[in-house]
C-alpha positions as a Markdown table, in Angstrom:
| # | Residue | x | y | z |
|---|---|---|---|---|
| 1 | Met | -40.3 | -29.4 | -40.3 |
| 2 | Thr | -40.0 | -27.9 | -43.7 |
| 3 | Ile | -37.2 | -24.8 | -44.3 |
| 4 | Lys | -40.2 | -23.1 | -44.4 |
| 5 | Gln | -41.4 | -24.4 | -40.9 |
| 6 | Met | -37.8 | -23.8 | -39.7 |
| 7 | Phe | -37.6 | -20.2 | -41.1 |
| 8 | Phe | -41.1 | -19.3 | -39.9 |
| 9 | Thr | -40.1 | -20.3 | -36.4 |
| 10 | Thr | -36.6 | -18.5 | -36.5 |
| 11 | Ala | -38.2 | -15.1 | -37.1 |
| 12 | Ile | -40.9 | -15.1 | -34.5 |
| 13 | Phe | -38.1 | -15.8 | -31.9 |
| 14 | Thr | -35.8 | -13.2 | -33.5 |
| 15 | Val | -38.8 | -10.6 | -33.2 |
| 16 | Val | -39.3 | -11.7 | -29.9 |
| 17 | Val | -36.5 | -11.1 | -28.4 |
| 18 | Phe | -35.6 | -8.0 | -30.1 |
| 19 | Asn | -38.9 | -6.5 | -28.8 |
| 20 | Ala | -37.8 | -7.8 | -25.5 |
| 21 | Cys | -34.5 | -6.0 | -25.9 |
| 22 | Lys | -35.9 | -2.7 | -27.4 |
| 23 | Asp | -38.4 | -2.3 | -24.4 |
| 24 | Lys | -37.2 | -0.2 | -21.3 |
| 25 | Thr | -40.6 | 1.7 | -19.9 |
| 26 | Thr | -39.9 | -1.2 | -17.5 |
| 27 | Asp | -36.7 | -0.2 | -15.9 |
| 28 | Pro | -35.4 | 3.5 | -16.7 |
| 29 | Gln | -32.0 | 3.9 | -15.5 |
| 30 | Pro | -31.5 | 7.6 | -13.6 |
| 31 | Thr | -28.6 | 9.1 | -15.0 |
| 32 | Val | -26.6 | 12.2 | -13.4 |
| 33 | Asp | -24.7 | 15.1 | -15.0 |
| 34 | Cys | -21.9 | 14.6 | -12.4 |
| 35 | Ser | -20.7 | 18.0 | -14.2 |
| 36 | Thr | -23.1 | 20.2 | -12.0 |
| 37 | Lys | -21.5 | 18.5 | -9.0 |
| 38 | Ser | -18.8 | 20.3 | -7.2 |
| 39 | Ile | -16.9 | 18.1 | -5.7 |
| 40 | Thr | -13.5 | 18.3 | -4.2 |
| 41 | Leu | -10.9 | 16.2 | -3.2 |
| 42 | Ala | -8.1 | 17.2 | -0.5 |
| 43 | Leu | -5.4 | 14.6 | 0.2 |
| 44 | Ala | -2.9 | 14.6 | 3.4 |
| 45 | Lys | 0.2 | 12.7 | 3.2 |
| 46 | Thr | 2.7 | 11.4 | 6.2 |
| 47 | Asp | 5.9 | 10.3 | 4.0 |
| 48 | Ala | 7.2 | 7.1 | 4.3 |
| 49 | Ser | 10.6 | 6.3 | 6.5 |
| 50 | Lys | 13.8 | 5.7 | 4.6 |
| 51 | Cys | 14.3 | 1.5 | 4.7 |
| 52 | Ser | 10.5 | 1.5 | 5.2 |
| 53 | Val | 6.8 | 0.9 | 3.8 |
| 54 | Asn | 4.9 | 3.3 | 6.3 |
| 55 | Gly | 3.7 | 6.5 | 4.0 |
| 56 | Thr | -0.2 | 7.4 | 4.4 |
| 57 | Ile | -2.4 | 9.0 | 2.4 |
| 58 | Thr | -5.8 | 10.5 | 4.0 |
| 59 | Ala | -8.7 | 11.8 | 1.3 |
| 60 | Thr | -11.1 | 14.3 | 2.3 |
| 61 | Ser | -13.8 | 14.7 | -0.3 |
| 62 | Thr | -17.0 | 17.1 | -0.2 |
| 63 | Gly | -19.4 | 18.8 | -2.4 |
| 64 | Ser | -21.3 | 15.2 | -2.6 |
| 65 | Ser | -22.4 | 12.4 | -0.1 |
| 66 | Gly | -21.4 | 8.2 | 0.1 |
| 67 | Phe | -17.9 | 8.8 | -1.7 |
| 68 | Thr | -15.7 | 5.6 | -1.5 |
| 69 | Tyr | -12.0 | 6.1 | -2.2 |
| 70 | Gln | -9.5 | 4.3 | -4.4 |
| 71 | Leu | -5.5 | 4.3 | -4.6 |
| 72 | Asn | -4.1 | 4.5 | -8.1 |
| 73 | Thr | -6.2 | 1.1 | -10.2 |
| 74 | Gly | -7.3 | -0.8 | -7.2 |
| 75 | Thr | -10.3 | -1.4 | -5.6 |
| 76 | Phe | -13.1 | 1.0 | -4.6 |
| 77 | Gln | -13.2 | 1.0 | -0.4 |
| 78 | Ser | -15.3 | 2.8 | 2.4 |
| 79 | Ser | -11.8 | 4.1 | 4.5 |
| 80 | Asn | -10.5 | 7.0 | 3.0 |
| 81 | Val | -7.2 | 6.0 | 4.5 |
| 82 | Phe | -4.2 | 4.3 | 2.6 |
| 83 | Ser | -1.3 | 2.9 | 4.3 |
| 84 | Asn | 1.8 | 0.9 | 4.0 |
| 85 | Leu | 2.7 | 3.2 | 1.3 |
| 86 | Ala | 6.5 | 3.1 | -0.6 |
| 87 | Ala | 7.9 | 6.8 | -0.9 |
| 88 | Gly | 6.2 | 7.6 | -4.7 |
| 89 | Thr | 3.5 | 9.1 | -6.8 |
| 90 | Tyr | 0.1 | 8.6 | -6.0 |
| 91 | Asn | -2.9 | 8.8 | -7.6 |
| 92 | Val | -6.6 | 9.1 | -5.3 |
| 93 | Thr | -9.9 | 8.7 | -7.0 |
| 94 | Ala | -13.0 | 9.7 | -4.4 |
| 95 | Lys | -16.2 | 8.8 | -6.0 |
| 96 | Asp | -20.2 | 9.8 | -4.6 |
| 97 | Ala | -23.1 | 7.4 | -4.7 |
| 98 | Asp | -24.2 | 8.8 | -8.2 |
| 99 | Gly | -20.5 | 7.3 | -9.5 |
| 100 | Cys | -19.1 | 11.1 | -9.9 |
| 101 | Thr | -15.9 | 11.5 | -9.7 |
| 102 | Lys | -12.6 | 13.0 | -9.2 |
| 103 | Thr | -8.8 | 12.6 | -9.1 |
| 104 | Ala | -6.0 | 14.0 | -7.3 |
| 105 | Ser | -2.4 | 13.0 | -6.7 |
| 106 | Val | -0.4 | 13.3 | -4.3 |
| 107 | Thr | 3.9 | 12.6 | -4.1 |
| 108 | Ile | 5.0 | 10.4 | -0.6 |
| 109 | Gly | 8.4 | 11.5 | 0.0 |
| 110 | Glu | 10.9 | 9.6 | 1.6 |
| 111 | Asn | 12.8 | 10.8 | 5.3 |
| 112 | Thr | 16.1 | 10.0 | 5.7 |
| 113 | Thr | 16.7 | 11.4 | 8.7 |
| 114 | Lys | 18.2 | 9.1 | 10.6 |
| 115 | Gly | 16.9 | 8.1 | 14.2 |
| 116 | Pro | 19.0 | 8.7 | 17.2 |
| 117 | Lys | 18.3 | 5.1 | 18.5 |
| 118 | Phe | 18.6 | 3.5 | 15.3 |
| 119 | Thr | 22.8 | 5.4 | 15.1 |
| 120 | Thr | 23.6 | 4.0 | 18.4 |
| 121 | Ala | 22.1 | 0.3 | 17.3 |
| 122 | Leu | 23.6 | 0.9 | 13.6 |
| 123 | Ser | 27.4 | 1.1 | 15.6 |
| 124 | Ile | 26.8 | -1.0 | 17.5 |
| 125 | Ile | 25.4 | -3.7 | 15.4 |
| 126 | Asn | 28.6 | -2.6 | 12.8 |
| 127 | Thr | 31.2 | -3.2 | 15.9 |
| 128 | Lys | 29.3 | -6.8 | 17.5 |
| 129 | Cys | 28.0 | -8.5 | 14.4 |
| 130 | Gln | 30.7 | -7.4 | 11.1 |
| 131 | Asn | 32.4 | -10.9 | 11.4 |
| 132 | Ser | 29.9 | -13.0 | 13.1 |
| 133 | Cys | 26.5 | -11.8 | 12.2 |
| 134 | His | 26.5 | -13.2 | 8.1 |
| 135 | Gly | 24.1 | -15.8 | 6.1 |
| 136 | Asn | 26.2 | -17.6 | 3.1 |
| 137 | Gly | 26.6 | -16.4 | -0.5 |
| 138 | Gln | 25.7 | -18.2 | -2.9 |
| 139 | Asp | 29.2 | -19.4 | -3.1 |
| 140 | Gly | 29.0 | -20.4 | 0.3 |
| 141 | Ala | 31.5 | -17.9 | 1.4 |
| 142 | Pro | 30.1 | -15.5 | 4.3 |
| 143 | Thr | 28.2 | -12.6 | 4.0 |
| 144 | Asn | 27.4 | -9.6 | 5.8 |
| 145 | Ile | 23.9 | -9.1 | 5.3 |
| 146 | Phe | 23.9 | -6.0 | 7.4 |
| 147 | Asn | 26.1 | -4.5 | 4.8 |
| 148 | Thr | 23.4 | -1.5 | 3.8 |
| 149 | Glu | 21.7 | 0.9 | 6.7 |
| 150 | Cys | 18.4 | -0.6 | 5.5 |
| 151 | Gly | 20.0 | -4.3 | 5.4 |
| 152 | Val | 20.0 | -3.5 | 9.5 |
| 153 | Val | 16.5 | -2.4 | 9.5 |
| 154 | Ala | 15.1 | -5.2 | 7.1 |
| 155 | Gln | 17.0 | -7.5 | 9.5 |
| 156 | Lys | 15.7 | -6.5 | 12.9 |
| 157 | Leu | 13.9 | -9.4 | 13.8 |
| 158 | Arg | 17.0 | -11.8 | 13.3 |
| 159 | Ile | 18.8 | -8.9 | 15.2 |
| 160 | Lys | 16.4 | -9.3 | 18.3 |
| 161 | Val | 16.9 | -13.2 | 18.2 |
| 162 | Arg | 20.3 | -14.0 | 17.4 |
| 163 | Ala | 21.9 | -11.2 | 18.9 |
| 164 | Leu | 19.7 | -10.2 | 21.9 |
| 165 | Glu | 18.3 | -13.5 | 22.6 |
| 166 | Asp | 21.0 | -16.3 | 21.9 |
| 167 | Gly | 23.1 | -14.2 | 23.0 |
| 168 | Met | 25.7 | -13.8 | 19.9 |
| 169 | Gly | 27.8 | -11.1 | 19.2 |
| 170 | Ser | 29.3 | -11.1 | 22.3 |
| 171 | Leu | 26.9 | -7.8 | 23.6 |
| 172 | Asn | 27.1 | -6.4 | 27.3 |
| 173 | Gln | 23.7 | -5.0 | 28.8 |
| 174 | Ser | 24.2 | -1.8 | 27.7 |
| 175 | Gln | 24.6 | -2.6 | 24.5 |
| 176 | Ile | 21.4 | -4.7 | 24.5 |
| 177 | Asp | 19.7 | -2.1 | 25.9 |
| 178 | Ala | 20.6 | 0.4 | 23.3 |
| 179 | Val | 19.6 | -1.8 | 20.4 |
| 180 | Asn | 16.4 | -3.5 | 22.7 |
| 181 | Ala | 15.3 | 0.5 | 22.7 |
| 182 | Trp | 15.5 | 0.9 | 19.0 |
| 183 | Leu | 13.5 | -2.8 | 18.6 |
| 184 | Asp | 11.2 | -1.3 | 20.7 |
| 185 | Ala | 10.9 | 2.2 | 18.9 |
| 186 | Gly | 9.9 | 0.5 | 15.8 |
| 187 | Gly | 12.9 | -1.2 | 14.4 |
| 188 | Arg | 13.0 | 2.2 | 12.2 |
| 189 | Tyr | 15.6 | 4.1 | 10.1 |
| 190 | Thr | 14.3 | 7.0 | 11.7 |
| 191 | Asp | 13.2 | 5.8 | 15.0 |
């Protein structure tokens, strides 16, 4: 094949591709003017308990239909409820079926009111487990894993197994019942 033949073949191919890309008359894309819509987005929240990741956001949108919702930069979802959230500020975006969006922010606070069941359980755990309920630190020395209130909440399953089921900490029945009442209520800081 000569250079002239190669040039002619390339030129024809380029013209065909160019013409195919320019032809959009067979499938026009509809456009929606989102500025003409009055989408509203209201956010309701439940604060997280101290030491827990249990806050929620519920979004309610009006002014269009087919809404999906996004938390911060996450994936859009059909559910308007976001759960298992820590205290902090979040952006929620509602997107309708046409792709029009509305964004709002909400701050989930932290409920720091210590519940009465937790207060009782904490007192028992601090008294009975102060010297015996520990793990080993990096240097092999005993380290009390219950040295903070959130440490107690984080170790609720270990407390259940070791102190209540295995009998560690020599708890009497009244103390076992009190710790079980806290665990049955969810084992949270706020009951």
